[in-house]
ROZA-845800 format. One line per 3 residues: number of its first residue (from 1); their letters; for each residue x, y, z of N, C-alpha, C, CB. Coordinates in steps of 0.1 Angstrom, whole numbers, plus 5000, padded with zeros to 4 digits. Glycine has a CB too. Layout:
% residues N
NUM> a> X:Y:Z:X:Y:Z:X:Y:Z:X:Y:Z | ... $
***
This chain:
% residues 284
1> mth> 8475:0942:7874:8481:0937:7887:8489:0948:7890:8487:0924:7886 | 8487:0951:7906:8496:0958:7913:8510:0953:7915:8491:0958:7925 | 8521:0960:7914:8534:0955:7916:8539:0957:7930:8543:0961:7905 $
4> sii> 8541:0947:7936:8547:0948:7950:8559:0956:7953:8551:0936:7954 | 8559:0965:7961:8572:0975:7965:8581:0966:7974:8568:0990:7973 | 8577:0955:7978:8586:0949:7990:8595:0940:7983:8577:0940:8003 $
7> qdp> 8607:0941:7985:8618:0935:7979:8624:0923:7991:8629:0948:7975 | 8632:0915:7985:8640:0905:7994:8649:0915:8004:8651:0894:7984 | 8650:0910:8016:8658:0917:8023:8674:0915:8020:8655:0916:8035 $
10> kvv> 8683:0927:8023:8697:0925:8019:8704:0926:8030:8702:0935:8009 | 8711:0914:8036:8716:0912:8048:8730:0908:8044:8709:0903:8055 | 8741:0915:8052:8752:0912:8052:8757:0901:8062:8758:0923:8054 $
13> iye> 8768:0893:8060:8773:0884:8070:8787:0889:8075:8772:0869:8065 | 8785:0891:8088:8798:0895:8095:8803:0882:8103:8795:0908:8105 | 8816:0880:8103:8823:0870:8111:8824:0875:8125:8837:0866:8106 $
16> kdf> 8826:0887:8127:8828:0894:8139:8816:0900:8145:8838:0905:8136 | 8815:0904:8157:8804:0910:8165:8800:0924:8160:8808:0911:8180 | 8788:0926:8157:8783:0938:8148:8789:0952:8154:8766:0939:8148 $
19> ftk> 8790:0953:8167:8795:0962:8173:8811:0966:8170:8792:0959:8186 | 8817:0955:8170:8831:0955:8169:8833:0960:8153:8838:0940:8173 | 8828:0953:8145:8826:0954:8130:8824:0972:8125:8812:0944:8125 $
22> chl> 8814:0976:8134:8809:0988:8129:8816:0999:8138:8793:0989:8130 | 8823:0996:8144:8832:1005:8154:8820:1013:8163:8844:1017:8144 | 8812:1006:8169:8802:1010:8177:8806:1008:8192:8790:1004:8174 $
25> rpe> 8802:1014:8202:8802:1012:8216:8789:1009:8222:8808:1023:8223 | 8785:0996:8225:8771:0996:8231:8769:1003:8244:8768:0983:8233 | 8759:1012:8246:8758:1021:8258:8747:1014:8267:8754:1036:8255 $
28> tvl> 8736:1011:8264:8727:1005:8274:8718:0997:8267:8720:1015:8282 | 8710:0989:8272:8697:0980:8265:8685:0989:8269:8695:0964:8272 | 8681:0993:8258:8668:1003:8261:8657:0993:8263:8664:1014:8248 $
31> dkg> 8656:0982:8259:8644:0974:8260:8646:0962:8255:8633:0980:8253 | 8640:0949:8261:8640:0935:8258:8627:0933:8255:8646:0926:8269 | 8628:0928:8240:8614:0922:8235:8617:0907:8234:8609:0929:8221 $
34> lcg> 8606:0903:8227:8603:0888:8225:8614:0882:8217:8590:0884:8219 | 8620:0889:8209:8632:0883:8200:8646:0887:8204:8632:0888:8185 | 8647:0896:8216:8660:0899:8216:8660:0914:8223:8666:0897:8201 $
37> qiv> 8670:0921:8221:8674:0933:8227:8674:0946:8218:8688:0932:8231 | 8669:0958:8224:8673:0971:8217:8685:0977:8223:8662:0980:8217 | 8693:0979:8218:8706:0987:8223:8708:0999:8217:8719:0980:8222 $
40> las> 8710:1009:8226:8716:1022:8222:8732:1022:8220:8713:1032:8233 | 8737:1025:8209:8752:1025:8209:8756:1038:8203:8758:1013:8200 | 8769:1040:8201:8776:1054:8197:8788:1051:8190:8781:1064:8210 $
43> lle> 8792:1060:8182:8803:1056:8174:8815:1059:8182:8804:1064:8161 | 8826:1049:8181:8838:1051:8190:8846:1066:8190:8847:1040:8186 | 8844:1070:8176:8852:1082:8172:8843:1094:8174:8858:1082:8156 $
46> rpd> 8831:1093:8176:8822:1101:8177:8810:1099:8188:8817:1102:8164 | 8813:1099:8201:8804:1095:8211:8790:1101:8211:8809:1099:8224 | 8789:1115:8205:8778:1119:8206:8766:1117:8195:8781:1132:8208 $
49> tkf> 8773:1107:8184:8766:1101:8174:8759:1087:8179:8775:1099:8163 | 8747:1088:8182:8738:1076:8187:8732:1068:8175:8727:1082:8196 | 8731:1054:8177:8723:1047:8169:8714:1038:8177:8730:1041:8159 $
52> ivk> 8707:1029:8170:8700:1019:8178:8704:1006:8171:8685:1021:8179 | 8706:0995:8176:8709:0985:8171:8700:0973:8179:8724:0984:8172 | 8690:0968:8167:8681:0959:8173:8688:0943:8170:8666:0961:8166 $
55> kfc> 8686:0936:8183:8692:0922:8180:8682:0911:8183:8704:0919:8189 | 8685:0900:8173:8675:0890:8175:8684:0878:8178:8665:0889:8162 | 8680:0873:8189:8690:0860:8194:8688:0849:8186:8688:0856:8210 $
58> lkn> 8698:0842:8183:8698:0829:8176:8704:0816:8184:8706:0831:8162 | 8705:0820:8197:8710:0811:8206:8701:0799:8212:8715:0818:8217 | 8687:0805:8211:8675:0795:8217:8673:0786:8204:8658:0804:8224 $
61> kek> 8674:0775:8204:8669:0767:8194:8655:0766:8192:8674:0755:8195 | 8647:0767:8202:8632:0766:8201:8628:0777:8194:8625:0765:8213 | 8635:0792:8197:8629:0803:8193:8636:0808:8180:8629:0813:8204 $
64> kar> 8647:0801:8176:8654:0805:8164:8646:0810:8152:8663:0795:8160 | 8636:0799:8148:8631:0802:8137:8621:0814:8138:8626:0790:8132 | 8615:0815:8146:8606:0826:8151:8614:0839:8148:8600:0824:8167 $
67> hks> 8625:0840:8155:8633:0853:8155:8636:0853:8140:8647:0854:8165 | 8641:0846:8135:8646:0847:8120:8636:0853:8110:8649:0832:8115 | 8624:0846:8113:8610:0851:8106:8607:0864:8108:8598:0845:8112 $
70> vfk> 8608:0870:8121:8603:0884:8124:8615:0893:8119:8600:0887:8141 | 8627:0890:8117:8637:0898:8114:8637:0898:8098:8649:0893:8120 | 8635:0890:8093:8633:0889:8078:8622:0899:8073:8629:0873:8074 $
73> rev> 8608:0896:8081:8599:0905:8077:8601:0919:8081:8589:0900:8081 | 8608:0922:8091:8609:0937:8096:8621:0946:8087:8614:0937:8113 | 8631:0934:8082:8643:0943:8075:8635:0944:8061:8661:0933:8073 $
76> kfm> 8627:0934:8054:8622:0938:8041:8614:0948:8040:8615:0928:8035 | 8605:0952:8051:8596:0962:8050:8604:0975:8054:8583:0958:8059 | 8614:0976:8061:8623:0987:8064:8630:0992:8053:8631:0985:8074 $
79> qsl> 8635:0982:8043:8643:0984:8033:8635:0988:8022:8650:0974:8030 | 8624:0983:8020:8614:0986:8009:8606:0999:8009:8604:0975:8008 | 8603:1003:8021:8594:1014:8021:8602:1027:8023:8583:1013:8032 $
82> ahd> 8593:1037:8016:8599:1051:8014:8590:1062:8018:8604:1054:8000 | 8592:1065:8032:8583:1077:8034:8588:1083:8046:8569:1073:8037 | 8587:1095:8049:8592:1104:8059:8589:1101:8070:8590:1115:8059 $
85> ylt> 8576:1093:8072:8572:1091:8087:8572:1075:8090:8555:1097:8089 | 8581:1069:8083:8582:1055:8086:8599:1054:8088:8576:1046:8073 | 8604:1045:8097:8616:1042:8100:8621:1033:8089:8615:1036:8113 $
88> tci> 8634:1037:8088:8644:1030:8078:8654:1021:8084:8652:1040:8069 | 8659:1011:8076:8670:1004:8081:8683:1008:8073:8667:0990:8079 | 8692:1013:8083:8704:1015:8077:8713:1004:8072:8712:1023:8085 $
91> aaa> 8713:0994:8080:8721:0981:8076:8713:0968:8083:8739:0982:8082 | 8714:0955:8078:8710:0944:8082:8722:0933:8083:8700:0941:8074 | 8723:0928:8092:8737:0918:8094:8731:0907:8102:8750:0925:8104 $
94> rcp> 8741:0896:8098:8741:0883:8106:8754:0881:8112:8738:0869:8097 | 8755:0880:8124:8765:0881:8132:8768:0867:8141:8762:0893:8140 | 8777:0865:8147:8776:0851:8155:8766:0852:8167:8793:0846:8161 $
97> gyl> 8758:0843:8167:8749:0843:8175:8735:0851:8175:8754:0845:8183 | 8736:0861:8167:8723:0869:8166:8722:0878:8152:8723:0878:8178 | 8711:0882:8150:8710:0892:8138:8707:0905:8142:8700:0888:8129 $
100> aif> 8711:0915:8133:8711:0928:8139:8706:0939:8130:8724:0931:8142 | 8695:0947:8132:8692:0957:8124:8697:0971:8130:8676:0957:8122 | 8704:0979:8121:8710:0990:8124:8703:1001:8119:8721:0990:8120 $
103> mky> 8698:1011:8131:8687:1021:8128:8692:1035:8132:8672:1016:8136 | 8684:1045:8129:8686:1057:8136:8681:1059:8149:8681:1065:8129 | 8687:1066:8156:8682:1068:8172:8674:1080:8172:8695:1069:8184 $
106> ygr> 8661:1078:8178:8653:1093:8180:8654:1094:8196:8634:1094:8175 | 8662:1104:8197:8664:1109:8212:8653:1112:8218:8672:1122:8213 | 8640:1118:8212:8629:1122:8221:8621:1109:8225:8620:1132:8213 $
109> gtl> 8624:1097:8221:8617:1085:8226:8606:1082:8217:8612:1086:8239 | 8595:1076:8224:8583:1072:8216:8571:1078:8224:8581:1055:8213 | 8560:1078:8218:8548:1086:8222:8543:1081:8236:8536:1084:8212 $
112> dly> 8545:1069:8240:8540:1066:8252:8546:1074:8264:8542:1053:8254 | 8557:1081:8262:8562:1088:8272:8556:1103:8274:8578:1089:8270 | 8547:1105:8264:8542:1120:8263:8526:1118:8263:8548:1129:8247 $
115> vge> 8521:1107:8270:8508:1108:8274:8505:1118:8286:8503:1096:8278 | 8497:1128:8283:8496:1136:8292:8505:1146:8295:8494:1130:8300 | 8514:1148:8284:8524:1157:8285:8525:1167:8272:8536:1149:8287 $
118> igl> 8517:1163:8263:8517:1171:8250:8502:1177:8248:8523:1161:8237 | 8503:1188:8241:8489:1195:8238:8481:1189:8226:8492:1211:8233 | 8469:1193:8225:8461:1187:8213:8467:1190:8201:8447:1192:8212 $
121> dla> 8472:1202:8198:8479:1204:8183:8489:1195:8181:8485:1217:8181 | 8499:1192:8189:8508:1181:8186:8504:1167:8186:8520:1182:8195 | 8494:1165:8195:8489:1151:8194:8482:1149:8178:8478:1149:8207 $
124> eqc> 8473:1160:8175:8468:1158:8162:8477:1156:8150:8462:1170:8160 | 8489:1166:8152:8497:1166:8140:8506:1152:8140:8506:1179:8141 | 8509:1146:8152:8515:1134:8153:8506:1121:8146:8519:1132:8168 $
127> vlq> 8492:1122:8151:8484:1113:8145:8481:1114:8129:8473:1114:8153 | 8480:1125:8126:8478:1127:8111:8494:1122:8103:8473:1147:8108 | 8504:1124:8108:8516:1121:8103:8517:1106:8101:8525:1125:8112 $
130> vac> 8512:1100:8113:8512:1084:8114:8502:1080:8100:8504:1078:8130 | 8490:1089:8102:8480:1085:8092:8487:1085:8078:8468:1095:8092 | 8493:1097:8074:8501:1097:8060:8508:1084:8060:8511:1109:8059 $
133> alr> 8516:1078:8067:8524:1067:8067:8517:1056:8063:8530:1065:8079 | 8505:1054:8070:8495:1043:8069:8489:1045:8057:8485:1042:8081 | 8483:1056:8051:8478:1056:8037:8488:1052:8027:8473:1068:8034 $
136> ymh> 8500:1055:8027:8512:1051:8018:8513:1036:8018:8527:1057:8023 | 8513:1029:8031:8514:1016:8030:8501:1008:8025:8519:1011:8042 | 8489:1013:8030:8477:1007:8025:8475:1007:8010:8465:1013:8032 $
139> knk> 8479:1019:8004:8479:1022:7989:8487:1011:7982:8486:1036:7986 | 8497:1006:7990:8506:0997:7984:8502:0981:7990:8521:1002:7988 | 8493:0981:7994:8484:0967:8000:8495:0961:8013:8482:0952:7984 $
142> lvh> 8497:0970:8019:8507:0967:8032:8499:0970:8044:8521:0977:8034 | 8501:0965:8054:8494:0968:8067:8504:0966:8077:8482:0959:8071 | 8502:0975:8089:8512:0974:8098:8508:0966:8109:8516:0988:8101 $
145> ldv> 8494:0967:8115:8490:0957:8126:8497:0959:8138:8491:0942:8122 | 8503:0970:8141:8508:0969:8154:8512:0984:8158:8520:0959:8155 | 8501:0994:8153:8500:1007:8156:8499:1009:8170:8489:1013:8149 $
148> kld> 8509:1015:8177:8506:1019:8191:8517:1031:8195:8508:1005:8201 | 8514:1037:8207:8522:1047:8212:8537:1043:8213:8516:1050:8224 | 8538:1031:8216:8552:1026:8218:8560:1024:8205:8552:1013:8225 $
151> nif> 8555:1024:8194:8560:1023:8181:8560:1035:8172:8554:1013:8174 | 8557:1045:8179:8557:1057:8172:8569:1066:8179:8541:1064:8174 | 8579:1071:8171:8589:1079:8173:8589:1093:8172:8598:1075:8167 $
154> lde> 8594:1102:8181:8595:1114:8177:8607:1120:8175:8589:1122:8184 | 8610:1127:8163:8622:1133:8160:8626:1144:8167:8623:1136:8147 | 8637:1152:8162:8641:1163:8167:8632:1176:8165:8652:1165:8162 $
157> qhd> 8623:1174:8156:8616:1185:8150:8601:1182:8155:8617:1186:8134 | 8598:1174:8163:8586:1167:8170:8577:1161:8160:8577:1178:8178 | 8584:1156:8149:8576:1149:8138:8574:1134:8143:8586:1150:8123 $
160> avl> 8563:1129:8140:8562:1114:8143:8566:1103:8132:8548:1112:8147 | 8572:1093:8137:8576:1083:8128:8572:1069:8132:8590:1085:8126 | 8568:1061:8124:8561:1049:8127:8571:1037:8125:8550:1048:8118 $
163> gdf> 8574:1028:8134:8583:1019:8133:8578:1006:8137:8595:1023:8139 | 8587:0996:8139:8586:0984:8142:8575:0975:8133:8583:0983:8155 | 8580:0970:8123:8572:0962:8113:8573:0946:8115:8577:0965:8097 $
166> gma> 8576:0941:8127:8574:0928:8130:8563:0920:8128:8577:0927:8141 | 8552:0926:8128:8537:0921:8125:8532:0925:8112:8526:0926:8136 | 8538:0934:8105:8534:0940:8093:8530:0928:8082:8544:0949:8087 $
169> ael> 8522:0930:8074:8519:0919:8061:8515:0926:8051:8509:0909:8063 | 8516:0920:8038:8513:0924:8024:8503:0915:8019:8525:0924:8016 | 8491:0921:8015:8481:0915:8010:8483:0912:7995:8469:0923:8012 $
172> kpg> 8478:0899:7990:8480:0899:7975:8469:0906:7966:8482:0885:7971 | 8472:0909:7954:8461:0915:7946:8446:0910:7947:8465:0915:7932 | 8437:0916:7950:8424:0912:7951:8421:0907:7967:8423:0901:7940 $
175> qqa> 8430:0907:7974:8427:0901:7988:8425:0914:7996:8440:0889:7994 | 8412:0911:8006:8411:0922:8012:8410:0919:8028:8400:0929:8007 | 8412:0907:8031:8411:0902:8044:8423:0892:8051:8398:0895:8043 $
178> lak> 8424:0893:8063:8434:0882:8068:8429:0875:8078:8447:0888:8073 | 8430:0860:8080:8424:0855:8090:8432:0857:8103:8421:0840:8087 | 8424:0858:8114:8428:0864:8127:8441:0858:8132:8418:0861:8137 $
181> rni> 8443:0844:8128:8454:0837:8133:8469:0842:8127:8451:0822:8132 | 8466:0851:8118:8477:0857:8111:8479:0873:8115:8475:0855:8096 | 8470:0875:8122:8472:0891:8125:8477:0894:8140:8457:0900:8122 $
184> ggt> 8485:0900:8143:8492:0901:8156:8487:0914:8163:8507:0901:8153 | 8493:0920:8173:8487:0933:8178:8493:0932:8193:8469:0933:8178 | 8485:0944:8199:8490:0946:8213:8477:0948:8221:8501:0958:8215 $
187> sgy> 8476:0943:8232:8465:0943:8241:8461:0956:8243:8467:0937:8253 | 8449:0962:8243:8444:0974:8244:8442:0985:8234:8450:0979:8250 | 8447:0978:8223:8447:0983:8208:8438:0975:8197:8463:0982:8203 $
190> fap> 8433:0964:8203:8426:0954:8195:8412:0959:8193:8426:0940:8200 | 8407:0959:8180:8396:0963:8175:8384:0954:8181:8397:0963:8161 | 8372:0955:8183:8362:0948:8188:8361:0935:8180:8349:0955:8189 $
193> ewi> 8360:0937:8167:8361:0924:8158:8371:0914:8160:8362:0927:8144 | 8384:0918:8161:8394:0911:8164:8391:0903:8177:8406:0919:8165 | 8388:0908:8189:8385:0901:8202:8374:0892:8201:8382:0910:8211 $
196> aat> 8363:0895:8193:8353:0885:8191:8357:0875:8182:8341:0890:8187 | 8364:0874:8174:8366:0863:8163:8374:0851:8167:8373:0869:8151 | 8368:0842:8161:8377:0830:8163:8390:0831:8154:8369:0818:8160 $
199> kdv> 8398:0821:8155:8410:0823:8148:8411:0822:8133:8419:0813:8153 | 8402:0815:8127:8399:0812:8114:8391:0823:8107:8390:0799:8113 | 8385:0833:8115:8376:0842:8109:8385:0852:8102:8365:0848:8119 $
202> eld> 8379:0857:8089:8389:0866:8082:8384:0881:8087:8388:0865:8066 | 8394:0889:8088:8391:0905:8092:8397:0912:8081:8399:0909:8106 | 8392:0926:8082:8397:0937:8073:8410:0943:8083:8383:0949:8068 $
205> pyk> 8423:0941:8075:8434:0946:8083:8435:0961:8083:8448:0941:8078 | 8429:0967:8072:8432:0983:8070:8423:0988:8081:8428:0990:8055 | 8411:0981:8084:8402:0988:8095:8409:0987:8107:8386:0982:8096 $
208> lds> 8416:0974:8109:8423:0973:8124:8434:0982:8124:8429:0958:8127 | 8440:0988:8114:8451:0998:8115:8443:1012:8121:8459:1001:8098 | 8432:1013:8113:8424:1024:8116:8420:1025:8130:8412:1023:8107 $
211> ysl> 8416:1014:8137:8411:1014:8152:8424:1017:8159:8404:0999:8156 | 8434:1011:8157:8446:1012:8166:8452:1026:8165:8457:1001:8161 | 8450:1033:8153:8453:1045:8153:8444:1054:8161:8453:1048:8140 $
214> gvv> 8432:1052:8162:8421:1059:8169:8426:1057:8185:8405:1051:8165 | 8430:1044:8189:8435:1045:8204:8446:1053:8206:8439:1032:8211 | 8454:1054:8197:8467:1062:8199:8460:1077:8202:8477:1061:8183 $
217> lws> 8453:1081:8194:8447:1093:8195:8438:1096:8207:8439:1095:8182 | 8432:1086:8210:8422:1087:8223:8432:1088:8236:8412:1072:8225 | 8443:1081:8236:8452:1081:8248:8460:1093:8248:8460:1070:8249 $
220> lvf> 8462:1101:8238:8469:1115:8239:8459:1126:8243:8475:1118:8226 | 8445:1124:8239:8435:1134:8242:8429:1132:8254:8424:1134:8233 | 8428:1119:8260:8424:1114:8274:8434:1116:8284:8421:1099:8274 $
223> eqg> 8447:1116:8277:8458:1115:8288:8458:1104:8295:8458:1127:8297 | 8455:1091:8290:8454:1079:8298:8459:1069:8289:8440:1076:8304 | 8467:1058:8293:8473:1049:8283:8461:1039:8281:8487:1041:8287 $
226> pee> 8462:1030:8270:8452:1021:8266:8452:1011:8277:8454:1016:8254 | 8441:1005:8279:8438:0992:8285:8425:0984:8278:8434:0994:8301 | 8427:0971:8280:8418:0963:8275:8402:0965:8275:8421:0952:8280 $
229> nih> 8400:0969:8290:8386:0970:8293:8379:0984:8292:8385:0966:8306 | 8388:0993:8284:8380:1005:8281:8374:1006:8270:8387:1016:8281 | 8361:1010:8270:8350:1013:8258:8355:1026:8252:8333:1015:8263 $
232> yyy> 8362:1028:8244:8369:1039:8238:8359:1048:8231:8379:1034:8230 | 8349:1042:8223:8339:1046:8218:8329:1054:8228:8333:1035:8212 | 8327:1045:8237:8315:1051:8245:8320:1063:8254:8309:1039:8256 $
235> etr> 8334:1060:8257:8341:1072:8264:8341:1084:8259:8354:1070:8267 | 8343:1084:8246:8343:1095:8236:8329:1102:8234:8348:1089:8222 | 8319:1094:8232:8306:1098:8231:8302:1107:8243:8296:1086:8229 $
238> krr> 8306:1104:8255:8303:1110:8268:8308:1124:8268:8309:1102:8281 | 8321:1124:8264:8327:1139:8263:8322:1149:8253:8341:1137:8260 | 8319:1158:8259:8312:1170:8250:8323:1181:8250:8298:1177:8257 $
241> diq> 8333:1181:8257:8344:1191:8260:8355:1192:8248:8350:1189:8274 | 8354:1180:8242:8365:1179:8233:8364:1187:8220:8368:1165:8229 | 8375:1193:8213:8373:1200:8202:8365:1191:8191:8386:1205:8197 $
244> ehi> 8355:1197:8185:8347:1191:8175:8353:1180:8166:8342:1201:8167 | 8363:1187:8158:8369:1181:8149:8377:1168:8154:8377:1191:8141 | 8383:1169:8166:8391:1158:8170:8380:1148:8178:8403:1163:8181 $
247> rdm> 8370:1153:8183:8359:1143:8186:8354:1135:8174:8346:1150:8192 | 8352:1142:8164:8348:1135:8150:8358:1126:8146:8345:1145:8138 | 8371:1128:8146:8380:1119:8142:8380:1105:8150:8393:1125:8141 $
250> llr> 8380:1107:8166:8378:1097:8173:8368:1088:8171:8377:1102:8185 | 8355:1094:8169:8343:1087:8167:8344:1078:8154:8329:1096:8167 | 8350:1082:8145:8350:1077:8130:8362:1064:8129:8354:1091:8118 $
253> lln> 8372:1067:8138:8384:1056:8139:8382:1046:8149:8399:1064:8143 | 8373:1049:8160:8370:1038:8170:8355:1034:8168:8373:1044:8186 | 8350:1037:8157:8335:1030:8153:8337:1013:8156:8331:1033:8132 $
256> rcp> 8328:1010:8165:8329:0995:8166:8325:0986:8156:8323:0991:8176 | 8321:0993:8148:8314:0985:8134:8325:0985:8122:8299:0993:8127 | 8334:0973:8117:8344:0978:8109:8338:0979:8093:8356:0968:8111 $
259> gtr> 8326:0977:8093:8320:0981:8078:8318:0996:8078:8305:0974:8075 | 8315:1003:8089:8314:1019:8087:8325:1024:8093:8301:1025:8095 | 8333:1019:8097:8347:1026:8104:8353:1032:8093:8358:1016:8111 $
262> iti> 8359:1043:8096:8365:1052:8084:8378:1045:8079:8369:1068:8090 | 8381:1046:8068:8396:1041:8062:8406:1053:8066:8397:1039:8043 | 8419:1049:8065:8428:1060:8066:8428:1069:8055:8440:1056:8068 $
265> tdl> 8426:1066:8044:8425:1076:8032:8414:1085:8034:8422:1068:8019 | 8402:1080:8037:8389:1090:8040:8390:1097:8051:8376:1082:8042 | 8396:1094:8063:8400:1101:8073:8409:1115:8068:8406:1092:8082 $
268> lar> 8420:1112:8060:8428:1125:8056:8420:1132:8049:8440:1123:8049 | 8412:1126:8040:8406:1136:8030:8396:1145:8037:8398:1128:8018 | 8387:1138:8048:8379:1144:8055:8385:1156:8063:8372:1135:8063 $
271> vrr> 8395:1151:8070:8403:1161:8081:8409:1174:8071:8418:1152:8089 | 8414:1170:8060:8423:1179:8050:8413:1193:8050:8425:1171:8034 | 8401:1192:8047:8392:1202:8042:8396:1216:8053:8376:1196:8042 $
274> dsk> 8396:1215:8063:8396:1225:8075:8410:1224:8084:8383:1221:8085 | 8419:1216:8080:8428:1213:8091:8442:1224:8086:8431:1194:8091 | 8447:1226:8097:8459:1235:8095:8472:1228:8092:8460:1243:8108 $
277> yri> 8470:1215:8091:8479:1203:8088:8477:1200:8074:8476:1190:8096 | 8469:1209:8066:8467:1204:8051:8481:1202:8044:8457:1215:8042 | 8491:1209:8046:8505:1207:8039:8509:1194:8043:8516:1217:8042 $
280> iid> 8510:1189:8052:8513:1175:8058:8505:1166:8050:8511:1174:8074 | 8493:1167:8052:8485:1157:8044:8487:1155:8029:8472:1158:8046 | 8488:1169:8023:8491:1170:8009:8503:1165:8004:8490:1182:8005 $
283> nn> 8515:1167:8011:8528:1163:8009:8534:1151:8012:8533:1171:8015 | 8525:1142:8020:8530:1131:8024:8520:1120:8022:8535:1133:8037 $
***
């Protein structure tokens, strides 16, 4: 039996506001999600040192249970996973009126900001780094289920780091599928089988991660953001001017049949043979 690497979340309780307790100054709200705010903050004594505080509001009684559930899931994944291309949690806390995740700040932002702005080499590198992170997760019976440009951060060295585990899931030993009702995601990244399925149909979540990663690569190569009505596989087949190994990656990841769609592990093994990013693939 495979031992689970996911541990119970470690959450400290603060009677004070998180920013006050940790000597932080909130600077700006970078984003407002379904559960709360993503706040850019700096140390009071060192204003150039930045962090992210992800707040989960507890003041809405109707949404409180949902916010607590997403917070718990995200914290336990971030605290349990150990990979260079996955975000980590510095601290998690319960404060008056909200829950907080304290995280590293990536000043270069997320990959959605770079559609049409980066070359094929960096696009390939970023996708392979995310693939390495997914290989690590899949090996441990974990699936991300929301791989998208907005959830992939760039660090100062232009390395890609996958974050946001609010929809991630762990499969039990022997389990290979999840019912659609238990699978989240984002419009434009859904695989064809997810779109066609009713809520009780069971789907291979590993292949859903493969497809979503394919959409990320497609967007960077075609210099176009994802949209629900785009037939990614067909658009890739039409193009003959793409580098052959990139086109091969796209067609295998975006295969509309989950049974023959490539797994993340097989993708990396295939790419590794002739890739200049072999060191990344071998060491991560």
